[in-house]
N, C-alpha and C positions, 0 to 999 in steps of 0.2 A: 680638176678641170679637163675636159676634153675638148679638143680643138683640131680642126682641119680646114686649110685653105692653101693656095699658092702663097709662097713667102710674100710679106708686105713689103712694097718697094716704094721709091719715090721721094720727095724731099719733104714729106710731112703735110701738115695742115694748108690743104687749098682750095678749101670751099669758098663758095659766093659770100662775099660780104663779111669774111671771117676776120677781117682786120679794120672794120669801120669803127673808129673810135675818137672821138672829138674833133674830127678832122686831122688827127696826127699821124694815123698809119697810112701805110700804101696800100693801095689795092693787093699787090702782092708783095708780101714782106719777105718772101721767100727767094726773090728773084735778086741776085747778088747787086745789080745796078742801083737798086733803091733802098741796100739795107742800113746806108747811113751810119757807117764803122766811123765812129766820134775821136777815138784816139785822146791824149791826155788832155788837151786844150778844153775839149767840150763836158769831159766827165767831172771836171774840178766844178762846173758851173752849179748853181741852184736855180731849180726852176719853180715857180710859184704854181704852176699846172693851171688848167683851165676847166671848163665845164664839160662833164663827161655826159655820155648818154645818146651820143649820135648813132644813129641806126644804120640799117641796110641801105638807105637812099644817098648817102654820103659818102659810098664807097669811090665811086668814081672821082671825087674831087680831092680825096685825101691824101693821094701821093705827094704833091707839090709841098702842103704843109708838112708833112712828115719830114720830107728832106730840110727844110728849114730849120726846124727844130732840133735835127741832130747835125746841124751844123753844114748841110748839103754835102757832107763827103762822100760823094758817090766813086772816087779814086780808091786804089788799093791802099789801105792803111799800113803802118809799120807793122813789121812781123811780130814784134813782142814789145813790150814795155817795161821798163827796168822796176823791179819790184823795190817797195819802200818799206814793206813789213812782212812778216811771216806768217802764214795762214794757222787759225788757231784751230785745231781739230777736236770737236767736243769728246769728253771721256767717253770711254766705254764702260757702260755700267755692268757690273760684275755680279751675276745671278748666283744664288745659293741652292744648289743641287740636294735634295733630300727625299728619299720614299717616291721617287719617280716625278717630283714637280719642282721647279725651276722658280723661287721666289726673287722678285726683284722688289725693292725699296726705296720709293721716291718721297720727298717732303717738298710741297708747293710752299715758297715763302718769299717775302717780300726783301728787297734790298738796293743797293744803290749802283749805278754803272755810268758810263759814258756812251751816249748815244750821239751826241755831238761833241767833236774833240774838245776836251777841256772844260766842258760843262757836266756836271753832276745831273742826273736824272734819277727819280724814283723808279725802280723797275722790280721785277719779280722773276723767279725762276724755279727750275726743280733741282734741289740739292744744291743750288748755288744761287747766285745773284740775277743772273739772264740766262736765258734758255735752259737746256737741259740735257742729260747726257744721253748717249744713244744706246739703246737695248738691242740685242741680237735674239730673237727668236728662232726656233727650228720647227720645221713643219713636223707634225707629230707628237712634240711634247707637250707637256702640261705646263702652264704658267700660272703662278699666282703673284699679284700685284698688291703690295702694301702701300697705298698711299695716303699720306699724312696731309692734312689742311692746317696751314699755318700763315694764311693770307689774311685773316682778319673778316673774311665774307666767304658767303657760299661759293662753292665750286665744283666742278667735274672733272673726269680725265675720260675723253673721246680717244678712241683708238680708231684714228682716222683710216679708213680702207679696209680694216680687218674685218674679217667674217668669223663673227662671235654672236653667242646668245644674246638678245636684246636687253637682259638685264645685267649684261656685264659690258654693253656697248658704251656706257658713258655718256649717255645722252641726258637731256634735261631731268628724267626721272631719277636719275643716278645723283642728284645734287647732294652734297653733304656739306654739313657745317664746320667753321673754324675749331679746330681743336680735334676733330673727328678723323679716323682712318678708314678708308673704303678699301675692302679687299677682295675685287673680282677674281675669279678662277676659271681657265677654260683651256681646253687643248686647241694648239695652235692648227689650224685645217689649212691656212694660205699656203700657196706655194711661193718661190722665191720673188721677193718684190721689196718695194720701199714705201714704208707707211710713216704716219707719226702720229703724234699725240698732244693734245692741246686740251684747255676747257672747252666745255659746251652747256653752261648753266643760261638759264632764260635770261636776256638782257644783258648779261654780264660778258659775252665773249669777247666781244672786241676789244673791251677796256683791258681784260686778264690776258688775251694774246698779244696786244701791241707792247704790253709791258714786259713781256718776255717768255710768257709760259708757253713753251713749245719744245720738242723735241723730236728726235728721228729714231725711226723703228726699222731694222734690217730683217726681214725673214729669209732664212736659208733652207735649203732643200739638198736632196741628193741627186739631183737630176744632173744629166751630161754637161747640159748647159752650163749650170753653176760650177761643175768640176772644171771646165776650161776657161771661166772667166777670172778676173783678177778678185781675191776676197780676203787679203790680210789689210785689216782694219787700219787706216792712218799710215800706210805705205803705199798699197796701189788699189785699195777701196776707199774712196775719199767723199765723206759727206759734206755736202753743200748747202747750207739753209741761206736764203737770200730774203731779206725784208726791205721794203721801202716804207717808212714810217713818216709821220709828221710832226714836228716838234717846233715849240718856240724857243727864242732864245734864251729862254732861263731853263730849258731842259724838259719841259713839261710834255710829255707825249700825250698826242690827241687821239680820240677813238670815235668821236660823235660828229654829228652836223655842226653843232656851236663849236666845238672845238676846230674842225677841219676849216670853218669859215672864219676864223678870227685871223687877225693880219699879223705880218711877221713871221710868217711859216719857213721851215726848211723842210727839205723832204730827203732825209739822209738814206742812202743805201748801206745795209749792213750784210757783210758776210761772215757767217758764224759768229756773229755777235761784234763784230769790227766795223767802224765806219770805213766805208771806201771812198768817200766824196772825193777825197785828194790824197789817196793812199791805194795803189796798186798792191796787193798782197802776193807773197812769192812762196812756191811749193817746190820744193826738189824732189823730182820723180826718181827713186832710185830702181826702178824697171821701167823698161821700155814702154809698156803697156799699162795705162794706169786708168781705172774706172771711176767715174765721178755720179755721184747720186744727188741730183740738184731738186730741192723743195723751195716753192715759192710759199713763204709763210707770211707775206705780205697781209695784211687786212681787206685790201681791195686791188691795189696797182698790178696791172699785167707786165710779167718780165719775158724778155725772149732773150736767149742764151745764144751766143755767136762766137766765133773765133775773129779776133782783131786782125788777122792777115786774110780774112776772106776765104778761108780752107773751110773742109767739112768737119764735122762730128760724126763719129759712126753712134748712132743710136740703137740701143739694145732692149730698151724697157720703156713701158708707158707706165701710168697709175700702178696698175694691177698684173705687172709683171713682163715677161720676155715679151718681145714682138717674135714673129716666125723667122726672123734673120735679121743682122746685124744691118742696118739701113743708112747710107750715108745722107746726111741732110745738112744745109747752110744754117738753119736755125731752128732753135726749139722753143716753142712759144708756151709759157705756163701762165693760166689765168691763177687766181688765188687760192690756194690749196692743193694744186697739181703738183705731180712729181715726174721725173724722167730720168732715165739712165743713159750714160754714153761712155766711150771709151777712147782715151786719145792713144796712138802708137807715135812716138815722138823720137826726132833726130835732132830738131832744133827747139830752141823755147817758143812757147805759143801764149798769148794773152786772151784769157777769156773776157768776154762782155757780157754786160746786162744792159739791154734796151727798156726803159721803163717807160710805160705808156700809163695813163691815169685811167684807172675803172670805175672811180667815183666821181663826187661832186667837184673835187680838187686832188690834186696829189703829183706823185714824181713825174718827171719827163727827161728824157736824155739818155745819153749813153756812158755807161761806166766801165772802166777797165778794173775789174774785180780782184783777177788773179791771173799771175804769169807762172806757168809750168815750166821749168827749166829741167831737162832730162839730165841725169847723171848715172848713166846704166849702160852695161855692157851685154846684157842678156839679149837672148834671140828668141822672142815670144813664138809660139806655135800660130798658125792660121787659126782665125776665128773659126767656129763651128759653122758649117754651111746651113744647119738650121738651130734654131733655139728653142723654138716653141711650135706646137702644133695646134692652130685656133680652127675650131670648126664654127663658121659661120652660120647663125641661126636662121632657118626657114620661118618665118614670122606668120606664114599664111594663116596657119590656126592660132596664132597667140592672141590672147586677150586684148583689145587696142584701149587704152585711155588716153585722154587729154589733160596734161597740167599746165595751167595758166598761170604765169608769173604777171603780177600786176601791183599796181599802187592807187593809193588815194592821199593825196597831199605827201607828208613824210612817211605814211603808212605804207608797209610793203606786204603783199597780200601772195596767197597760192590758193586758187580756184575760188577768190572773193573772199578769203577769210585771213585775218591777221593772226599770225602764231606767236602773239605776246604772251600768252599762258597756254597750259596744257587743254583746258577746256575751249580755249576759242580758235585754236588752229583747225585746219581741215583735216581728215583723217581718211587715208587711203587703206581700205580693208582689201587684204588678198588671202591666198591659202597657200599651205605648204605644198610646194613642187609646182605651183602656178607659172605658167609661161607667159609673159606680157610684153607689149610693145607700147612704149609710152612717146607721145609727142608732148614735148616741152616747147610750148609757144611762149616768147616773150611778148606779151601786151604793153610793155612800156617801151620807152626811147633810152632806156638804161643800159648797161653792160650788168650782165649776170654770170654768176660762175654756179652752174648747177651740181649737187653734191647729192649722192644717194648712198646713205646707210646700208648695211648687210651685206649685199652681193654685187659684184662687177656686173657692168654691162657693156654692150657693143653698140656702135653707132651705125645707124641704119641709113639716116639721111642727116646732112648738115646743110641747113637753108635751101632744102629742097634737092640737094644734090649728093650722090652717093659718096661714100668715103673712100680716099686712096690713101696709099702709103702707111705712115705709121698711125694713122686714123682708123685702121684697121684692128689695131691692138685692143686691150682691156682697160676700161676706164671706170672711176668713181666719181669723177670731177671734169667738168667740160663747159665750155665757153657757149653763152647763148646772147649774140649780138643784139641790140635794141632792135625791136620789130623781126626779129627772126626766130629761127625754131630748130630744134635738133628732135631726131627720132632715135630712141634708144631700146634696146631689147636686153631682157633678162630672165633668169630664172629663180624663184626663190626656194633655195634648199637648206636643209639640214635642221632649223630652228622656227618653232613657232611658240606663242605665248599668248595669253589672253589677258595679261596684265601690262607688261612692258612692251614698250614701242620702240622702232626705228625711228629715225629722221630724215626728211628729203628736204633741202633748203638751198638758198643761195649763200654759197660760201664767201661773196664780199661780207665780211662779218658785219659789218654796221646795216647791210639790209637784213640778214638774218636777226639781228636783234630788232630791228623795226618791224618784224612780224612776217619776212618772208621764210617760213618754215610751215611743214605740215607733218604730221605723223604718219607712220606706216605701222599697220599692225598686221603681224603674219600668224593665222590662227591654222590649227589642224584642219584638214579637208575634210 
């Protein structure tokens, strides 16, 4: 991928209306005075959550409510919270190399685990009882995935964010039955980035993901930036999978409207599978500089990552790879399905917090101290590279324009007026190999949506009518579309065409996807 622009700078997403959500978020969540750093007292609370879906019109009044929900802590919080548990780092799945192909073996299966402390829940995982191991792919390598379904129901495994052929993408057309093994194989064309894998069958995605079917993929390459950044898995390169779930007192994990509207729910926040409602996990950094890869694997809720002491994070990547340069930000806002990477250069302990905002009808809310990073290192890291990537901004003047409308009819969610609850009923977007397109994604509802495009990365051209700045000048595959808002994105369809298998475009609030907010994308030869 070729890229050119001046290095991105700024504090991240500052678009008009980007934080209007149920009156909970401030107009400018990146401003330190409205960040609501909660500390231990707030992070232990349970919040029932309210009605989601407030759109652009509520931005002006949102700040005061957000401050109340976060305890009104506008003054500087303590530098670090004492850790009461140890961060669990997902296993690194070892592939088997033979004849130029690396084979990875996964089994999706059910199990039991504790989502609420002391309460047993029915769960699912890959090669375990909850979540899955991390895979490392290398650009230019050929991988073979042998994935066995032992769930008792149909499933798929989608490689979220990966640029792979549509027949290997793991969308609904790749669904396979209990007892079967699916074996996609492809060359890794992606540059260095953080991806993830999860189910994507029709109507069951939310149910399967919330019960634990999710894992991280790290793509490595031989770029100068990759060589200069921390890369020792579990030592100075740390995966962070965050989830906000909905669970009743018996441990039953909810995934649909009926479940989320039931009484007596808690909305626990999990970090790498461990509940952090009343526990702050600890990690001892044996290198002065540590890299964190953060995934919001929640079904619907929005997570904003920040430091408890009000300091900055050095963001180095968005969904689809490196920024042009390392960028200091105070917060990193991740809608459901999104990822980001940042580094910390530490002299003293720092506590990382997740600010949870409901993205659906009900959900979590509040500020959680999820990880305290304590340095125990004597090395002196080199300065970060002045340039990480070169990003050429698209000139869209000759791009084909489309409008994609996200809508609803009652509880049914639609794209361009069609509900994608079956392959035959969903809207189809048809394009051709090497086509260059600019799409306006219009949110015709007052609900929060998380727009995700399979196959190729996109650039943001406009966010609610304003040009992107800072980290929003990076590459994405998943981005927030607020109620009544819109984003304009540009992409080029490269490498893969097929007249049978399709990619998907959909809302990554998983319940909305299951309720029909999904369309197909057919890329054929020109």
